[in-house]
Backbone as CSV, one residue per row, in Angstrom:
resi,resn,N_x,N_y,N_z,CA_x,CA_y,CA_z,C_x,C_y,C_z
1,MET,-24.847,36.587,-74.640,-23.483,37.009,-74.389,-22.522,35.926,-74.873
2,ALA,-21.328,36.343,-75.194,-20.329,35.430,-75.713,-19.885,34.440,-74.635
3,ALA,-19.367,33.306,-75.067,-18.970,32.263,-74.133,-17.821,32.702,-73.226
4,ASN,-16.931,33.533,-73.724,-15.771,33.946,-72.938,-15.951,35.319,-72.309
5,VAL,-17.158,35.688,-71.992,-17.420,36.994,-71.402,-16.823,37.038,-69.992
6,THR,-16.319,38.202,-69.622,-15.760,38.379,-68.283,-16.831,38.915,-67.348
7,LEU,-16.567,38.801,-66.061,-17.483,39.339,-65.072,-17.684,40.834,-65.285
8,SER,-16.595,41.570,-65.464,-16.724,43.023,-65.657,-17.454,43.346,-66.956
9,GLY,-17.229,42.551,-67.998,-17.933,42.765,-69.256,-19.429,42.524,-69.123
10,ALA,-19.785,41.450,-68.410,-21.197,41.146,-68.187,-21.852,42.239,-67.350
11,LEU,-21.148,42.724,-66.321,-21.672,43.818,-65.503,-21.930,45.052,-66.351
12,ASN,-20.979,45.392,-67.206,-21.149,46.563,-68.080,-22.345,46.399,-69.007
13,ASP,-22.516,45.200,-69.572,-23.659,44.940,-70.448,-24.974,45.112,-69.694
14,LEU,-25.031,44.587,-68.463,-26.255,44.702,-67.672,-26.539,46.156,-67.293
15,ARG,-25.503,46.938,-67.032,-25.696,48.362,-66.729,-26.383,49.064,-67.905
16,THR,-25.982,48.713,-69.131,-26.605,49.345,-70.300,-28.059,48.902,-70.461
17,GLU,-28.424,47.771,-69.851,-29.809,47.290,-69.888,-30.630,47.834,-68.717
18,GLY,-30.045,48.728,-67.918,-30.799,49.374,-66.843,-30.657,48.759,-65.467
19,TYR,-29.780,47.797,-65.306,-29.546,47.185,-63.986,-28.564,48.067,-63.216
20,SER,-29.093,49.100,-62.589,-28.239,50.151,-62.025,-27.912,49.976,-60.548
21,GLU,-28.724,49.213,-59.817,-28.471,49.035,-58.382,-27.418,47.954,-58.152
22,ASP,-26.650,48.112,-57.085,-25.715,47.081,-56.636,-26.293,46.465,-55.374
23,PHE,-26.780,45.233,-55.497,-27.374,44.558,-54.351,-26.310,43.855,-53.528
24,ASN,-26.524,43.820,-52.223,-25.706,43.042,-51.309,-26.600,41.971,-50.695
25,LEU,-26.093,40.759,-50.630,-26.859,39.648,-50.074,-26.795,39.682,-48.554
26,ARG,-27.951,39.678,-47.947,-28.066,39.574,-46.500,-28.762,38.259,-46.179
27,GLN,-28.885,37.935,-44.916,-29.438,36.630,-44.555,-30.858,36.437,-45.070
28,ASN,-31.701,37.472,-45.021,-33.103,37.304,-45.411,-33.579,38.283,-46.476
29,CYS,-32.661,39.013,-47.116,-33.066,39.986,-48.134,-31.861,40.412,-48.965
30,LEU,-32.146,41.243,-49.951,-31.107,41.946,-50.693,-31.140,43.394,-50.240
31,GLU,-29.982,44.000,-50.085,-29.906,45.405,-49.695,-29.224,46.200,-50.797
32,CYS,-29.612,47.460,-50.905,-28.908,48.378,-51.789,-28.993,49.775,-51.183
33,ARG,-28.319,50.700,-51.822,-28.288,52.094,-51.354,-27.800,52.178,-49.907
34,ASP,-26.635,51.581,-49.657,-25.998,51.599,-48.338,-26.904,51.069,-47.232
35,GLY,-27.664,50.035,-47.535,-28.512,49.411,-46.532,-29.826,50.131,-46.279
36,GLN,-30.081,51.210,-46.998,-31.313,51.982,-46.804,-32.520,51.326,-47.476
37,PHE,-32.267,50.375,-48.364,-33.335,49.783,-49.159,-33.212,48.272,-49.080
38,LYS,-34.282,47.589,-48.689,-34.282,46.131,-48.572,-35.344,45.533,-49.502
39,VAL,-34.963,44.470,-50.195,-35.865,43.764,-51.091,-35.889,42.301,-50.639
40,PHE,-37.067,41.821,-50.260,-37.199,40.464,-49.734,-37.485,39.471,-50.854
41,ALA,-37.337,38.179,-50.550,-37.398,37.119,-51.566,-38.676,37.159,-52.398
42,ASP,-39.800,37.507,-51.795,-41.053,37.519,-52.561,-41.255,38.819,-53.338
43,GLU,-40.256,39.706,-53.314,-40.378,41.010,-53.973,-39.451,41.175,-55.179
44,PHE,-38.703,40.137,-55.538,-37.819,40.257,-56.697,-37.827,38.983,-57.515
45,LYS,-37.331,39.105,-58.745,-37.157,37.930,-59.595,-35.772,38.000,-60.227
46,ILE,-35.276,36.832,-60.577,-33.982,36.746,-61.257,-34.271,36.699,-62.750
47,ASP,-33.840,37.733,-63.451,-34.084,37.810,-64.887,-33.110,36.937,-65.663
48,LYS,-31.862,36.916,-65.228,-30.844,36.056,-65.832,-29.668,35.956,-64.888
49,PHE,-28.810,34.987,-65.154,-27.614,34.827,-64.334,-26.468,34.336,-65.208
50,PHE,-25.270,34.567,-64.728,-24.061,34.151,-65.421,-23.123,33.531,-64.396
51,ARG,-22.576,32.387,-64.737,-21.654,31.690,-63.844,-20.232,31.910,-64.373
52,PHE,-19.338,32.261,-63.472,-17.939,32.473,-63.817,-17.089,31.561,-62.960
53,GLU,-16.216,30.803,-63.614,-15.355,29.890,-62.882,-13.906,30.185,-63.223
54,GLY,-13.120,30.454,-62.181,-11.701,30.688,-62.386,-11.008,29.396,-62.765
55,PRO,-9.992,29.458,-63.619,-9.321,28.241,-64.078,-8.617,27.478,-62.949
56,SER,-8.109,28.176,-61.943,-7.395,27.469,-60.884,-7.703,27.982,-59.485
57,ASP,-8.162,29.218,-59.362,-8.366,29.829,-58.050,-9.843,29.776,-57.672
58,PRO,-10.210,29.023,-56.621,-11.627,28.932,-56.233,-12.247,30.283,-55.895
59,SER,-11.448,31.242,-55.467,-12.013,32.549,-55.131,-12.466,33.303,-56.373
60,ASP,-12.102,32.808,-57.560,-12.555,33.426,-58.811,-13.941,32.947,-59.214
61,GLN,-14.516,31.998,-58.487,-15.824,31.472,-58.841,-16.906,32.413,-58.329
62,ALA,-17.835,32.752,-59.205,-18.910,33.664,-58.815,-20.112,33.466,-59.718
63,ILE,-21.252,33.938,-59.227,-22.462,34.006,-60.037,-22.909,35.459,-60.049
64,LEU,-23.200,35.959,-61.233,-23.736,37.308,-61.414,-25.223,37.163,-61.698
65,TYR,-26.042,37.794,-60.865,-27.489,37.774,-61.042,-27.964,39.128,-61.551
66,ALA,-28.852,39.103,-62.540,-29.578,40.301,-62.962,-30.951,40.200,-62.313
67,ILE,-31.271,41.155,-61.442,-32.442,41.084,-60.579,-33.346,42.285,-60.804
68,SER,-34.648,42.029,-60.800,-35.589,43.144,-60.906,-36.695,42.974,-59.867
69,SER,-37.262,44.099,-59.476,-38.382,44.116,-58.548,-39.454,45.026,-59.103
70,ASP,-40.568,44.429,-59.532,-41.692,45.231,-60.015,-42.276,46.053,-58.874
71,LYS,-42.324,45.472,-57.682,-42.894,46.162,-56.527,-42.157,47.470,-56.236
72,HIS,-40.828,47.415,-56.321,-40.018,48.597,-55.991,-39.533,49.361,-57.221
73,GLN,-39.874,48.855,-58.407,-39.492,49.510,-59.666,-37.983,49.742,-59.763
74,ILE,-37.204,48.695,-59.433,-35.751,48.805,-59.544,-35.190,47.556,-60.217
75,LYS,-34.022,47.742,-60.812,-33.264,46.649,-61.415,-31.829,46.787,-60.943
76,GLY,-31.208,45.648,-60.664,-29.829,45.707,-60.207,-29.120,44.377,-60.366
77,VAL,-27.905,44.349,-59.867,-27.066,43.163,-59.981,-26.614,42.701,-58.600
78,LEU,-26.375,41.411,-58.508,-25.806,40.815,-57.307,-24.689,39.895,-57.774
79,VAL,-23.496,40.116,-57.258,-22.377,39.220,-57.533,-22.165,38.410,-56.265
80,ASN,-22.230,37.090,-56.398,-22.106,36.242,-55.221,-21.131,35.108,-55.493
81,ALA,-20.158,34.983,-54.626,-19.274,33.826,-54.689,-20.088,32.600,-54.312
82,TYR,-19.679,31.445,-54.765,-20.394,30.238,-54.381,-19.406,29.184,-53.916
83,GLY,-19.943,28.040,-53.528,-19.092,27.021,-52.938,-18.788,27.393,-51.500
84,ILE,-17.532,27.227,-51.096,-17.169,27.483,-49.704,-17.236,28.963,-49.342
85,TYR,-17.368,29.824,-50.342,-17.393,31.261,-50.082,-18.806,31.825,-49.987
86,SER,-19.817,30.966,-50.090,-21.199,31.442,-50.071,-21.569,32.052,-48.721
87,GLU,-22.497,32.986,-48.778,-22.991,33.658,-47.569,-24.069,32.804,-46.900
88,PRO,-24.192,32.866,-45.569,-25.305,32.173,-44.915,-26.608,32.941,-45.174
89,VAL,-27.613,32.251,-45.686,-28.886,32.899,-45.997,-30.028,31.997,-45.538
90,THR,-31.216,32.573,-45.454,-32.390,31.787,-45.095,-32.729,30.820,-46.232
91,ASP,-33.482,29.782,-45.909,-33.896,28.810,-46.921,-34.656,29.487,-48.058
92,GLU,-35.470,30.473,-47.706,-36.268,31.190,-48.716,-35.361,31.912,-49.718
93,MET,-34.333,32.582,-49.212,-33.395,33.279,-50.099,-32.565,32.275,-50.890
94,LEU,-32.175,31.176,-50.252,-31.389,30.149,-50.935,-32.162,29.568,-52.110
95,GLN,-33.451,29.272,-51.893,-34.286,28.750,-52.985,-34.423,29.765,-54.108
96,LYS,-34.567,31.022,-53.756,-34.747,32.071,-54.767,-33.493,32.222,-55.627
97,LEU,-32.316,32.088,-55.006,-31.053,32.325,-55.701,-30.438,31.048,-56.267
98,GLU,-31.112,29.917,-56.055,-30.565,28.648,-56.554,-30.515,28.665,-58.074
99,VAL,-29.367,28.318,-58.612,-29.176,28.299,-60.059,-29.585,26.931,-60.573
100,ARG,-30.568,26.910,-61.452,-31.058,25.640,-62.000,-30.571,25.446,-63.413
C-alpha cells in the first residue's frame, strides 16, 4: 500500500481481499456478528497491520489489523486506537496484538 494511505482506503483494500468481518476487541477475545461470535487469541493470526498517526490529534492514532482464523474460516479487520486510548485486555491478547 502507498505511504499516504488513509484508514478508510486501507479498510476498502482489505475488504476486496476478503476481510469481511468487523472485529471488536474484548478483554480476552475478538467478537464479531454483534457479539454472537468469539475468536480467542490462540484461534487467530494477524496477517498484516497498518499504523495511522494523526498529525496533531492523538485520537487520530490507530492500528488497523487484518486478521484471519483458519479454525473458524473467517477473515476480518480490527481498528484499535493505541496509547492512552487502548482497551484493557488480557496479557495473552496484548501479546497477540503487539505490533513489532
